[in-house]
VEXFI-299360 format. One line per field, with one value per atom (N, C-alpha, C): residue number from 1; residue in one letter; atom name; x, y, z. Coordinates in steps of 0.02 Angstrom, whole numbers, plus 50000, padded with zeros to 5 digits. Layout:
// residues N
pos = [NUM, ...]
code = [A, ...]
site = [CA, ...]
xx = [X, ...]
yy = [Y, ...]
zz = [Z, ...]
This chain:
// residues 175
pos = [1, 1, 1, 2, 2, 2, 3, 3, 3, 4, 4, 4, 5, 5, 5, 6, 6, 6, 7, 7, 7, 8, 8, 8, 9, 9, 9, 10, 10, 10, 11, 11, 11, 12, 12, 12, 13, 13, 13, 14, 14, 14, 15, 15, 15, 16, 16, 16, 17, 17, 17, 18, 18, 18, 19, 19, 19, 20, 20, 20, 21, 21, 21, 22, 22, 22, 23, 23, 23, 24, 24, 24, 25, 25, 25, 26, 26, 26, 27, 27, 27, 28, 28, 28, 29, 29, 29, 30, 30, 30, 31, 31, 31, 32, 32, 32, 33, 33, 33, 34, 34, 34, 35, 35, 35, 36, 36, 36, 37, 37, 37, 38, 38, 38, 39, 39, 39, 40, 40, 40, 41, 41, 41, 42, 42, 42, 43, 43, 43, 44, 44, 44, 45, 45, 45, 46, 46, 46, 47, 47, 47, 48, 48, 48, 49, 49, 49, 50, 50, 50, 51, 51, 51, 52, 52, 52, 53, 53, 53, 54, 54, 54, 55, 55, 55, 56, 56, 56, 57, 57, 57, 58, 58, 58, 59, 59, 59, 60, 60, 60, 61, 61, 61, 62, 62, 62, 63, 63, 63, 64, 64, 64, 65, 65, 65, 66, 66, 66, 67, 67, 67, 68, 68, 68, 69, 69, 69, 70, 70, 70, 71, 71, 71, 72, 72, 72, 73, 73, 73, 74, 74, 74, 75, 75, 75, 76, 76, 76, 77, 77, 77, 78, 78, 78, 79, 79, 79, 80, 80, 80, 81, 81, 81, 82, 82, 82, 83, 83, 83, 84, 84, 84, 85, 85, 85, 86, 86, 86, 87, 87, 87, 88, 88, 88, 89, 89, 89, 90, 90, 90, 91, 91, 91, 92, 92, 92, 93, 93, 93, 94, 94, 94, 95, 95, 95, 96, 96, 96, 97, 97, 97, 98, 98, 98, 99, 99, 99, 100, 100, 100, 101, 101, 101, 102, 102, 102, 103, 103, 103, 104, 104, 104, 105, 105, 105, 106, 106, 106, 107, 107, 107, 108, 108, 108, 109, 109, 109, 110, 110, 110, 111, 111, 111, 112, 112, 112, 113, 113, 113, 114, 114, 114, 115, 115, 115, 116, 116, 116, 117, 117, 117, 118, 118, 118, 119, 119, 119, 120, 120, 120, 121, 121, 121, 122, 122, 122, 123, 123, 123, 124, 124, 124, 125, 125, 125, 126, 126, 126, 127, 127, 127, 128, 128, 128, 129, 129, 129, 130, 130, 130, 131, 131, 131, 132, 132, 132, 133, 133, 133, 134, 134, 134, 135, 135, 135, 136, 136, 136, 137, 137, 137, 138, 138, 138, 139, 139, 139, 140, 140, 140, 141, 141, 141, 142, 142, 142, 143, 143, 143, 144, 144, 144, 145, 145, 145, 146, 146, 146, 147, 147, 147, 148, 148, 148, 149, 149, 149, 150, 150, 150, 151, 151, 151, 152, 152, 152, 153, 153, 153, 154, 154, 154, 155, 155, 155, 156, 156, 156, 157, 157, 157, 158, 158, 158, 159, 159, 159, 160, 160, 160, 161, 161, 161, 162, 162, 162, 163, 163, 163, 164, 164, 164, 165, 165, 165, 166, 166, 166, 167, 167, 167, 168, 168, 168, 169, 169, 169, 170, 170, 170, 171, 171, 171, 172, 172, 172, 173, 173, 173, 174, 174, 174, 175, 175, 175]
code = [M, M, M, D, D, D, D, D, D, L, L, L, G, G, G, E, E, E, R, R, R, A, A, A, G, G, G, W, W, W, T, T, T, R, R, R, T, T, T, V, V, V, R, R, R, A, A, A, A, A, A, L, L, L, C, C, C, V, V, V, L, L, L, L, L, L, A, A, A, A, A, A, A, A, A, A, A, A, A, A, A, P, P, P, I, I, I, A, A, A, S, S, S, V, V, V, S, S, S, A, A, A, M, M, M, R, R, R, D, D, D, R, R, R, A, A, A, V, V, V, R, R, R, V, V, V, P, P, P, A, A, A, P, P, P, P, P, P, A, A, A, A, A, A, I, I, I, D, D, D, F, F, F, A, A, A, S, S, S, I, I, I, T, T, T, T, T, T, R, R, R, M, M, M, A, A, A, A, A, A, S, S, S, K, K, K, L, L, L, V, V, V, R, R, R, K, K, K, R, R, R, L, L, L, L, L, L, A, A, A, K, K, K, I, I, I, Y, Y, Y, I, I, I, V, V, V, P, P, P, L, L, L, E, E, E, L, L, L, G, G, G, G, G, G, S, S, S, K, K, K, S, S, S, P, P, P, A, A, A, N, N, N, S, S, S, G, G, G, Y, Y, Y, V, V, V, T, T, T, P, P, P, E, E, E, A, A, A, A, A, A, A, A, A, S, S, S, H, H, H, A, A, A, L, L, L, L, L, L, A, A, A, A, A, A, S, S, S, V, V, V, A, A, A, A, A, A, Y, Y, Y, V, V, V, Q, Q, Q, R, R, R, D, D, D, R, R, R, L, L, L, D, D, D, H, H, H, L, L, L, R, R, R, I, I, I, D, D, D, P, P, P, E, E, E, Y, Y, Y, R, R, R, G, G, G, L, L, L, S, S, S, I, I, I, I, I, I, P, P, P, S, S, S, R, R, R, L, L, L, R, R, R, I, I, I, L, L, L, I, I, I, E, E, E, H, H, H, R, R, R, G, G, G, T, T, T, K, K, K, E, E, E, R, R, R, Y, Y, Y, R, R, R, R, R, R, V, V, V, I, I, I, D, D, D, V, V, V, W, W, W, G, G, G, C, C, C, A, A, A, P, P, P, C, C, C, L, L, L, P, P, P, F, F, F, V, V, V, P, P, P, L, L, L, P, P, P, D, D, D, P, P, P, D, D, D, A, A, A, R, R, R, T, T, T, H, H, H, T, T, T, A, A, A]
site = [N, CA, C, N, CA, C, N, CA, C, N, CA, C, N, CA, C, N, CA, C, N, CA, C, N, CA, C, N, CA, C, N, CA, C, N, CA, C, N, CA, C, N, CA, C, N, CA, C, N, CA, C, N, CA, C, N, CA, C, N, CA, C, N, CA, C, N, CA, C, N, CA, C, N, CA, C, N, CA, C, N, CA, C, N, CA, C, N, CA, C, N, CA, C, N, CA, C, N, CA, C, N, CA, C, N, CA, C, N, CA, C, N, CA, C, N, CA, C, N, CA, C, N, CA, C, N, CA, C, N, CA, C, N, CA, C, N, CA, C, N, CA, C, N, CA, C, N, CA, C, N, CA, C, N, CA, C, N, CA, C, N, CA, C, N, CA, C, N, CA, C, N, CA, C, N, CA, C, N, CA, C, N, CA, C, N, CA, C, N, CA, C, N, CA, C, N, CA, C, N, CA, C, N, CA, C, N, CA, C, N, CA, C, N, CA, C, N, CA, C, N, CA, C, N, CA, C, N, CA, C, N, CA, C, N, CA, C, N, CA, C, N, CA, C, N, CA, C, N, CA, C, N, CA, C, N, CA, C, N, CA, C, N, CA, C, N, CA, C, N, CA, C, N, CA, C, N, CA, C, N, CA, C, N, CA, C, N, CA, C, N, CA, C, N, CA, C, N, CA, C, N, CA, C, N, CA, C, N, CA, C, N, CA, C, N, CA, C, N, CA, C, N, CA, C, N, CA, C, N, CA, C, N, CA, C, N, CA, C, N, CA, C, N, CA, C, N, CA, C, N, CA, C, N, CA, C, N, CA, C, N, CA, C, N, CA, C, N, CA, C, N, CA, C, N, CA, C, N, CA, C, N, CA, C, N, CA, C, N, CA, C, N, CA, C, N, CA, C, N, CA, C, N, CA, C, N, CA, C, N, CA, C, N, CA, C, N, CA, C, N, CA, C, N, CA, C, N, CA, C, N, CA, C, N, CA, C, N, CA, C, N, CA, C, N, CA, C, N, CA, C, N, CA, C, N, CA, C, N, CA, C, N, CA, C, N, CA, C, N, CA, C, N, CA, C, N, CA, C, N, CA, C, N, CA, C, N, CA, C, N, CA, C, N, CA, C, N, CA, C, N, CA, C, N, CA, C, N, CA, C, N, CA, C, N, CA, C, N, CA, C, N, CA, C, N, CA, C, N, CA, C, N, CA, C, N, CA, C, N, CA, C, N, CA, C, N, CA, C, N, CA, C, N, CA, C, N, CA, C, N, CA, C, N, CA, C, N, CA, C, N, CA, C, N, CA, C, N, CA, C, N, CA, C, N, CA, C, N, CA, C, N, CA, C, N, CA, C, N, CA, C, N, CA, C, N, CA, C, N, CA, C]
xx = [46188, 46142, 46089, 46074, 46025, 45956, 45916, 45846, 45808, 45766, 45727, 45683, 45653, 45611, 45648, 45710, 45751, 45769, 45786, 45803, 45741, 45684, 45624, 45598, 45629, 45608, 45551, 45532, 45473, 45487, 45548, 45564, 45553, 45576, 45569, 45495, 45455, 45384, 45349, 45365, 45334, 45353, 45417, 45437, 45399, 45391, 45354, 45282, 45251, 45181, 45175, 45223, 45221, 45229, 45272, 45281, 45217, 45182, 45117, 45067, 45063, 45015, 45031, 45096, 45116, 45101, 45113, 45100, 45025, 44985, 44912, 44887, 44919, 44897, 44917, 44973, 44998, 44964, 44929, 44896, 44839, 44828, 44772, 44706, 44660, 44594, 44550, 44518, 44475, 44411, 44382, 44319, 44263, 44211, 44155, 44123, 44115, 44083, 44127, 44191, 44235, 44233, 44224, 44221, 44156, 44101, 44037, 44040, 44079, 44083, 44125, 44166, 44208, 44208, 44221, 44223, 44290, 44287, 44347, 44368, 44428, 44454, 44496, 44477, 44514, 44551, 44617, 44655, 44640, 44637, 44626, 44689, 44682, 44742, 44782, 44847, 44886, 44863, 44857, 44836, 44892, 44873, 44921, 44951, 45012, 45047, 45019, 45005, 44981, 45040, 45059, 45117, 45098, 45038, 45014, 45058, 45087, 45127, 45199, 45218, 45287, 45292, 45318, 45319, 45389, 45442, 45509, 45550, 45603, 45648, 45684, 45698, 45731, 45686, 45623, 45577, 45571, 45569, 45565, 45629, 45687, 45751, 45753, 45725, 45722, 45682, 45627, 45586, 45621, 45665, 45704, 45752, 45784, 45829, 45792, 45729, 45688, 45657, 45672, 45646, 45571, 45541, 45470, 45458, 45509, 45507, 45568, 45566, 45623, 45627, 45688, 45696, 45698, 45662, 45660, 45669, 45682, 45678, 45612, 45569, 45501, 45504, 45542, 45556, 45623, 45625, 45687, 45745, 45806, 45866, 45876, 45862, 45873, 45824, 45772, 45723, 45729, 45785, 45797, 45783, 45765, 45754, 45819, 45815, 45874, 45882, 45943, 45957, 45939, 45899, 45881, 45833, 45832, 45785, 45712, 45698, 45629, 45607, 45653, 45637, 45639, 45663, 45669, 45608, 45592, 45535, 45542, 45497, 45496, 45431, 45436, 45377, 45387, 45336, 45342, 45385, 45416, 45457, 45418, 45354, 45312, 45303, 45290, 45282, 45348, 45404, 45470, 45483, 45461, 45468, 45426, 45363, 45320, 45349, 45378, 45409, 45468, 45508, 45565, 45542, 45488, 45459, 45434, 45401, 45377, 45435, 45489, 45546, 45576, 45583, 45610, 45564, 45499, 45451, 45451, 45452, 45453, 45517, 45574, 45637, 45633, 45602, 45595, 45552, 45499, 45456, 45494, 45533, 45571, 45623, 45657, 45706, 45675, 45611, 45576, 45539, 45551, 45519, 45443, 45418, 45345, 45317, 45361, 45340, 45387, 45361, 45405, 45387, 45340, 45319, 45303, 45330, 45318, 45299, 45244, 45225, 45206, 45238, 45223, 45202, 45140, 45113, 45103, 45143, 45130, 45068, 45029, 44972, 44988, 44977, 44994, 44931, 44934, 44879, 44906, 44869, 44889, 44957, 44997, 45065, 45118, 45097, 45145, 45188, 45251, 45296, 45297, 45260, 45255, 45194, 45203, 45144, 45100, 45035, 44988, 44979, 44996, 44988, 45030, 45052, 45087, 45044, 45024, 44985, 45035, 45031, 45079, 45041, 45066, 45041, 45102, 45095, 45150, 45118, 45148, 45117, 45168, 45147, 45184, 45139, 45162, 45119, 45106, 45151, 45139, 45088, 45093, 45047, 44985, 44984, 44929, 44925, 44978, 44980, 44985, 44944, 44940, 44926, 44961, 44950, 44944, 44897, 44889, 44896, 44936, 44946, 44944, 44931, 44931, 44970, 45013, 45048, 45022, 44985, 44960, 45018, 45028, 45082, 45057, 45008, 44980, 44912, 44873, 44809, 44753, 44765, 44713, 44692, 44630, 44606, 44564, 44586, 44654, 44691, 44757, 44796, 44795, 44781, 44778, 44848, 44859, 44926, 44938, 45002, 45021, 45011, 44981, 44970, 45027, 45072, 45128, 45106, 45149, 45135, 45137, 45099, 45103, 45171, 45183, 45247, 45256, 45314, 45324, 45328, 45339, 45342, 45273, 45223, 45154, 45127, 45081, 45057, 44987, 44964, 44901, 44916, 44869, 44880, 44813, 44819, 44761, 44764, 44706, 44704, 44717]
yy = [55683, 55701, 55646, 55626, 55573, 55599, 55551, 55566, 55573, 55625, 55638, 55579, 55549, 55490, 55432, 55421, 55367, 55376, 55439, 55452, 55443, 55458, 55452, 55380, 55335, 55266, 55250, 55296, 55285, 55235, 55235, 55191, 55118, 55100, 55031, 55015, 55060, 55048, 55041, 55084, 55081, 55016, 54995, 54932, 54873, 54872, 54817, 54818, 54876, 54879, 54854, 54871, 54848, 54772, 54744, 54671, 54636, 54663, 54634, 54638, 54695, 54703, 54657, 54650, 54606, 54533, 54514, 54445, 54431, 54479, 54469, 54465, 54504, 54503, 54436, 54408, 54345, 54284, 54289, 54233, 54209, 54143, 54118, 54142, 54157, 54181, 54121, 54117, 54062, 54065, 54008, 54007, 54036, 54060, 54091, 54042, 53979, 53929, 53914, 53914, 53902, 53960, 54020, 54079, 54080, 54053, 54051, 54002, 53949, 53897, 53917, 53966, 53985, 54060, 54081, 54153, 54181, 54238, 54270, 54322, 54316, 54364, 54417, 54478, 54535, 54565, 54567, 54593, 54667, 54688, 54758, 54796, 54861, 54900, 54905, 54914, 54918, 54978, 54969, 55022, 55074, 55136, 55189, 55180, 55199, 55192, 55244, 55223, 55266, 55285, 55349, 55371, 55398, 55384, 55410, 55386, 55328, 55301, 55325, 55363, 55388, 55452, 55447, 55503, 55525, 55493, 55513, 55519, 55559, 55567, 55501, 55462, 55397, 55351, 55349, 55306, 55332, 55397, 55426, 55411, 55415, 55400, 55329, 55282, 55212, 55208, 55246, 55244, 55281, 55329, 55361, 55309, 55269, 55217, 55166, 55154, 55108, 55142, 55207, 55247, 55256, 55251, 55265, 55339, 55371, 55443, 55476, 55542, 55583, 55642, 55663, 55721, 55784, 55835, 55898, 55955, 56015, 56075, 56107, 56117, 56142, 56205, 56255, 56314, 56298, 56288, 56267, 56315, 56285, 56324, 56379, 56364, 56414, 56471, 56464, 56517, 56550, 56539, 56572, 56529, 56466, 56423, 56405, 56385, 56368, 56293, 56271, 56200, 56176, 56214, 56197, 56138, 56100, 56045, 56068, 56130, 56155, 56164, 56172, 56181, 56115, 56062, 55999, 55956, 55913, 55869, 55810, 55764, 55703, 55697, 55682, 55674, 55614, 55593, 55539, 55562, 55515, 55535, 55575, 55560, 55597, 55669, 55677, 55744, 55783, 55748, 55780, 55806, 55767, 55790, 55851, 55851, 55909, 55970, 55959, 56012, 56042, 56000, 56023, 56064, 56040, 56077, 56145, 56146, 56209, 56258, 56233, 56276, 56306, 56265, 56291, 56343, 56332, 56379, 56445, 56440, 56501, 56541, 56506, 56540, 56579, 56550, 56586, 56649, 56645, 56703, 56756, 56735, 56783, 56819, 56783, 56814, 56868, 56861, 56908, 56961, 56961, 57007, 57004, 56943, 56933, 56908, 56884, 56859, 56884, 56902, 56923, 56893, 56845, 56815, 56741, 56697, 56626, 56603, 56565, 56535, 56462, 56417, 56346, 56321, 56298, 56273, 56198, 56160, 56087, 56072, 56025, 56002, 55931, 55918, 55853, 55818, 55752, 55713, 55679, 55690, 55658, 55679, 55630, 55644, 55631, 55616, 55601, 55662, 55649, 55703, 55709, 55665, 55668, 55709, 55767, 55807, 55768, 55776, 55744, 55788, 55851, 55897, 55959, 55991, 56055, 56107, 56159, 56213, 56270, 56295, 56345, 56407, 56465, 56530, 56568, 56590, 56628, 56692, 56750, 56811, 56868, 56918, 56980, 57033, 57060, 57104, 57171, 57192, 57254, 57248, 57194, 57185, 57143, 57114, 57070, 57005, 56989, 56925, 56871, 56818, 56769, 56699, 56651, 56581, 56540, 56494, 56445, 56375, 56335, 56267, 56221, 56156, 56106, 56046, 56020, 55958, 55906, 55858, 55804, 55755, 55735, 55690, 55619, 55613, 55548, 55558, 55503, 55505, 55534, 55543, 55568, 55511, 55510, 55456, 55484, 55491, 55486, 55552, 55548, 55610, 55645, 55708, 55745, 55763, 55765, 55785, 55858, 55875, 55944, 55984, 56043, 56087, 56138, 56135, 56182, 56252, 56300, 56369, 56381, 56430, 56445, 56473, 56477, 56505, 56576, 56588, 56653, 56712, 56697, 56749, 56768, 56727, 56744, 56792, 56834, 56884, 56868, 56807, 56786, 56752, 56753, 56719, 56692, 56641, 56610, 56618, 56617, 56625, 56558]
zz = [49563, 49616, 49623, 49684, 49697, 49678, 49655, 49640, 49704, 49711, 49773, 49789, 49738, 49749, 49777, 49752, 49776, 49849, 49868, 49938, 49982, 49958, 49998, 50000, 49962, 49963, 49918, 49875, 49832, 49778, 49751, 49695, 49715, 49774, 49798, 49806, 49832, 49842, 49775, 49728, 49661, 49628, 49633, 49603, 49632, 49698, 49731, 49707, 49700, 49679, 49606, 49563, 49494, 49491, 49532, 49534, 49552, 49602, 49623, 49568, 49534, 49478, 49421, 49403, 49350, 49366, 49429, 49450, 49446, 49466, 49464, 49392, 49347, 49277, 49244, 49265, 49234, 49262, 49318, 49349, 49304, 49302, 49260, 49286, 49241, 49259, 49271, 49328, 49346, 49305, 49292, 49254, 49299, 49267, 49303, 49350, 49329, 49373, 49433, 49425, 49483, 49531, 49505, 49549, 49587, 49557, 49593, 49652, 49644, 49696, 49756, 49750, 49808, 49816, 49877, 49892, 49867, 49836, 49813, 49865, 49889, 49938, 49905, 49917, 49891, 49950, 49946, 50001, 50012, 50074, 50091, 50076, 50059, 50048, 50114, 50110, 50171, 50213, 50277, 50321, 50329, 50335, 50345, 50415, 50422, 50487, 50535, 50595, 50648, 50692, 50693, 50730, 50800, 50822, 50888, 50944, 50939, 50995, 50994, 50944, 50941, 50981, 51042, 51088, 51108, 51080, 51097, 51033, 51037, 50978, 50963, 51015, 51004, 50962, 50979, 50940, 50869, 50860, 50793, 50753, 50787, 50753, 50729, 50765, 50741, 50677, 50673, 50612, 50554, 50570, 50518, 50488, 50530, 50506, 50463, 50477, 50436, 50376, 50367, 50313, 50313, 50372, 50379, 50395, 50421, 50437, 50410, 50404, 50384, 50432, 50448, 50491, 50448, 50470, 50434, 50484, 50459, 50499, 50480, 50530, 50516, 50474, 50498, 50456, 50424, 50358, 50324, 50338, 50343, 50358, 50305, 50242, 50189, 50192, 50233, 50242, 50312, 50345, 50408, 50470, 50461, 50517, 50552, 50615, 50654, 50659, 50678, 50686, 50757, 50791, 50860, 50862, 50916, 50922, 50918, 50939, 50936, 50863, 50816, 50746, 50707, 50737, 50700, 50715, 50667, 50674, 50629, 50634, 50595, 50557, 50493, 50451, 50405, 50369, 50321, 50263, 50226, 50168, 50117, 50108, 50061, 50083, 50148, 50176, 50173, 50183, 50179, 50108, 50058, 49987, 49975, 50000, 49992, 50028, 50086, 50125, 50088, 50056, 50016, 49955, 49923, 49867, 49890, 49946, 49974, 49988, 50018, 50034, 49970, 49918, 49854, 49825, 49827, 49799, 49837, 49904, 49943, 49932, 49926, 49912, 49847, 49797, 49732, 49741, 49780, 49793, 49832, 49880, 49922, 49878, 49834, 49789, 49746, 49729, 49687, 49728, 49793, 49840, 49837, 49830, 49828, 49893, 49938, 50004, 50057, 50115, 50169, 50238, 50237, 50301, 50289, 50329, 50326, 50396, 50400, 50463, 50450, 50486, 50481, 50550, 50554, 50617, 50614, 50651, 50653, 50697, 50677, 50717, 50740, 50805, 50834, 50858, 50863, 50892, 50956, 51010, 51073, 51094, 51117, 51140, 51088, 51027, 50973, 50958, 50944, 50921, 50847, 50812, 50739, 50722, 50688, 50672, 50624, 50632, 50586, 50524, 50530, 50474, 50487, 50434, 50437, 50401, 50437, 50407, 50392, 50330, 50308, 50286, 50308, 50286, 50260, 50199, 50166, 50139, 50155, 50133, 50125, 50087, 50082, 50114, 50169, 50208, 50172, 50129, 50093, 50038, 49999, 49942, 49957, 50016, 50038, 49998, 49960, 49926, 49979, 49974, 50028, 49999, 50028, 50009, 50072, 50072, 50127, 50097, 50130, 50107, 50167, 50155, 50206, 50180, 50222, 50207, 50256, 50231, 50273, 50285, 50348, 50364, 50379, 50424, 50441, 50472, 50474, 50506, 50464, 50399, 50355, 50310, 50291, 50249, 50194, 50134, 50112, 50122, 50126, 50130, 50063, 50062, 50000, 49976, 49911, 49887, 49900, 49909, 49921, 49856, 49862, 49805, 49804, 49755, 49754, 49741, 49758, 49743, 49669, 49645, 49572, 49554, 49490, 49465, 49493, 49524, 49555, 49505, 49443, 49392, 49367, 49382, 49365, 49418, 49400, 49446, 49476, 49468, 49498, 49564, 49610, 49674, 49699, 49743, 49773, 49847, 49879, 49952, 49985]
């Protein structure tokens, strides 16, 4: 079975970052007097990709081929979502991994009859078809157990990591 990180392209990115760090560590350290005589340039961190100009599925598909985006079903198929174009969307590989984790967690809750309602609302910026964020509400209407989560996709500075659902066998819950 393929590693989820490898499919999302993370391994290549992590390897590249490690190479840069190792090269920087191996570089000779300049003397203090030499550093005073010249300005030291610190490269800015790479800017996050702005998907505001992606307004067609064809443009999004090109970015999928470049592994900058991944296609998902907003409501996962295993949770009753359809394969219709209205349910499909494009997100960053990191957001796709968070979305897959969410789907697995929700499925575990459903199997234990702890949740009976799932709502995923994509938020868009401008005319872009790439959601900037996915807002998730998961609840059991009988017991009032409720979870709210957010998956940041793009346009956040910095994007917060996805907070997974607690263990479904535990009886505590958060709002």
